[in-house]
N, C-alpha and C positions, 0 to 999 in steps of 0.2 A: 519557440525558444528565442530569447533576445539575441539578435545577431551581433550586438555590440559587446557581448560578454563571452569570455572564454569558458570552456567546459568546467574548469576548476572554479571559476567565479560563480557559475550557476550552482555547482555542488555546494559551495560555501553558503550561498543564499538559502538553499534547501536545508542544509545542516543547521544553520542559525535559526531558521523558522521552526524546525521540529524540536530543537533544544528549548526554544521559548515555550512550546506547547507543554513539554514535560515540566518545565519550571513553573508555569502557571498552574498546572494540575496539582503540583506539590505544595502550593501556597495555601495558607489558611484563609486568606482573603484577597481576591483579585478581581472580583466582579462588583465593584462599588461596595456598598455596605453589606452585601451578603457574603456568605462563605462559599468559596469556589468549589471545594471538593464535592459537596452534595449536588451542585449544579452540573458539574462535569459528569458525575455518575448518572444522573437522571437523563441528561441530554444524550450521553453516550449510549445508554440503554435504548432509548427511543430510536436513535439513528440506526443502531445495530439491527433492531427489529425491522425497520423500514428497508434496509438494504439486504435482508435475506437470512438473518440469524434467527433460529427458533428459540423459544423460551427455554427449551431443554438444553440447547447448546450454550446459551448464555449462562445458564446455571453451572456449567462445567468450566467456564472461563474465569480465572481470578479477576476480581473487579479492578485490581491495579493495572491489569493489562489492557483494559478497554478505555481508550482516551477519546472515543468519538471520532475516530478516523476511518478511512476506508470508503469503498464505494460498492462493496459486494461481499459475498462470502465464498471465497475460492474453494474452501474445503467441501462445500456442498456439491461441487461439480467434479471434484478430484477423484472420487471413488476410492478413497484411502482404505487400505487393507491392513490387518494386523501384521506386524513384522516388517513393514516397508520403511525405507529411508526417505524422508521428506526434507526438502530445502525450501525455506521461505525467504524470498527476495525482498529486502527492505522490511525486516520483521518488526521494527518499531518496539513497542512495549511488550510484544509477544503474544498478542491476542490470537492470531491464527496459528502460531506455532503451538501454543498450549492446547488449542482445540484439536489440532492435528495429532498431538501426543495422545489425546484420549482415544483417537481412532486407531492409531498404529500400535498402541500399548507398549509395555516395557520391553517387548521383544523387537520393537522397531527403534527408530531414532529420528529425531527432528533437529535440524540445524537452521538457525536463523542468522541471516547476514544483514548488518546494518552499518551505516557510516557515521551515525550520530552517537557519541559517547554517552550522552544523557539517556537516550533510549535504551542502549545496551545495558547501562547500569541498572535501570529500572527493571528490565526483563530478567537480568541475572539475579537480582535480589528476589524477585517473585519466584523464579524457578527454585532457588535455594529454600525459600520460606515454605514452598509447597511440596518440597521433597521430590522435585522433578529433574534435578541436575544430572541424574544418572543417565538419562536418555534424551534430554533436551538441552542444547547448548546454543550460545549466541556468540558469533564471531564478528569482529570488526572488519569491515571491508567494503569495497564498491561492488555493485552488481555488474559493472563492466569488467571487473577483475576479481572474480570470486575466489576466496581462499578455500577452495574445495577441490578434491581430487577428481580428475576426469573419469567419467562413466562410473560414478559411485552412488548415484541418486536414482531412486525409483520415480519420484514425483517432484516437480518444481511447482510451487504455488507462489502467488504474489497478489497483493491487494492494493491497488491504486498507487503503484510505485514506479512501474516502468515508464509511465507518462512523465515522471519527474526526471528521467535520465536524459542528459544532453547528448548521449550517444546510444540511441535505441538499437541500431544494428549490432553494436558490440554487446549490449545487454542480452539480446536474444542469442547471439553466438555463444556467449558464456553459459547461458541456460542449456543450450544444446550440448555443449562440451561436457558438462557435468552429469547429464542424464545417461543412464545405461541404455543400450539399444532396446527399443520398445518402451522406453520411459515416457511419462506423461507430463504435460504442461497444463495447469489450470490457473487462469488469471482473471481477476476482476480489475477493470481499468476504465479510465475515461478516454473516450475517443470522440472525434468531431465529425459532424455531417457536413460542415462547411468551415472554411478558414475563419480564424478570429481576427478582429481588428488589431492593428499593430500596437495600439495603446495597451491592450490586454496582454499581449505576448511580452511586452517590455516591462510589465509590472511585476516586481519580484514577489510581492505578497500573493498576487494571483497565480504566479507560477507555483509557489509553495502549496497553495490550496488546490492543486491538481487541475487547474484550468489552463494557465498560460503555456504549459509545456505539452499539452495534449496534441496528438497527431491526428490527421485525417484518418478515418477508419480504413480506407483502401490502402493508404500508405503503411499503416500499422500491420495489416495482414500481409502485405507484400514483403515487408521486412521480416516477418516470421517465416515466410516461405523461402526467402533468400538465405536465411540461417539454416534451413534444412528441414523445418517442421512440416508435417503432412497431416491430412485429415483435420484441417482447421475448421472448427464449428463455433458458432456464436449465437447469442441472443442479446437483446439490449432493452433498456428502459430509460426513461428520462432521468438525467442526473441532477435535476434541479434541487432535490432534497439534500444533496451532499455539499452544495455550494456554501462556503463559509461555515461548515459544520464543526470546525475545531472550537470547542467551547472556551469562552473566556479569552479568546484571541481577538482583541478588538482591531488589530492591524489587518488581519485577513478580512473580517467582516467589513471594516471601514473601507478597504480597497475596493470591494465589490459595490458597496453602497455609494462610493464616490464616482462611479461611472454614470454617464448621462443615461437617461431612460432608454434611448434607442440602442445604445451599446449593451445595456443590461438585457434588453429583450433579445438582441442578437445572440448574446452569450447563452442565455437560457434555452434558446431554440436550437443551439448548435451542439451542446454537450450531451453525451449519452453515456450511461453506465453499461459497459459490456461484460458479459460472462463468456470467456473464451476457453476452448479446449483444443488441444493439439497433441501430437505425439512425435517422438523421434523414431524413425524407421529401425 
C-alpha cells in the first residue's frame, strides 16, 4: 500500500479503476480499430479457464458477469451445498455470485457486496435479466464495513479482492463477524513471497491490478489467525497469468510494461495466486 495515501484515497483509486473496466467493457470500440466486447469475452473466457473455472462452470455464468478479473475460482474450494447462504466480498459484475447461486439453489441465498456503483449496476441488471433476483442480491458497501447481519452467513467467498483492501485486518474481522459459528471462508487472492519495490506499491494502476496492495503470505495468514480463523489451508501457483489481465485497460497494462526489466522480473517472481480455506470455530 502507498504510505502517502489515506485509506479513502486508496479506495477511490480502486473504485475509479474498476469503474473504468466496466465502462470499457460496455463500449462498442475501445481497443483501437477492433470491437472491444468480443475481445473482452474471448480474453475473459481464456483467463477464467487458466485460473480454475471449468468449461461446465463457465457455461452456467452469464457472459455479462465475466470481465476477465480474478485470480482463482473460490467456489471450487468452498464446498457449497444446497440451501446455504453465501457472501461474496467484492462481487464485481457477479461472476462468482452467479456461480455460487447455481450451487446453493433457490433454497439458498447469495449476497454480493461491492463498493463500485458501475459494477453493482451491471450485476443487478444481469440478475434481473436472468431471473435470479429472488435469491441473488448485490449490496453497496465496503468489505471492511459489511452491510450484513452478524452470524448470518454459512460461507464467505472472495476472488482477488482482499489484497485491494487498505485495512486487511478489518476486512477479515468483518468476514469473521458475519459468519455463523462453524462457517467457512474460501478465498482466491494474490500474496507475495517477498516485498515489492516501492515504485510498484506507489503505482495506483498496479494497485488496482491486484499487485501493489498484495501482502506477504505470512502476514496475510497471520492476519487471518488474529481475526479468529482456524484450520487455515492453502495451495498456490504463479500469478503471472493474471498480471494486466483486465482486457482493454491500457492504463493497467501500460503501468506494468512501464517498469524496467529488473523490476518486472522481481514482480513476476514475487506474486502468487493462493487458494485459501479456513473456518470460524
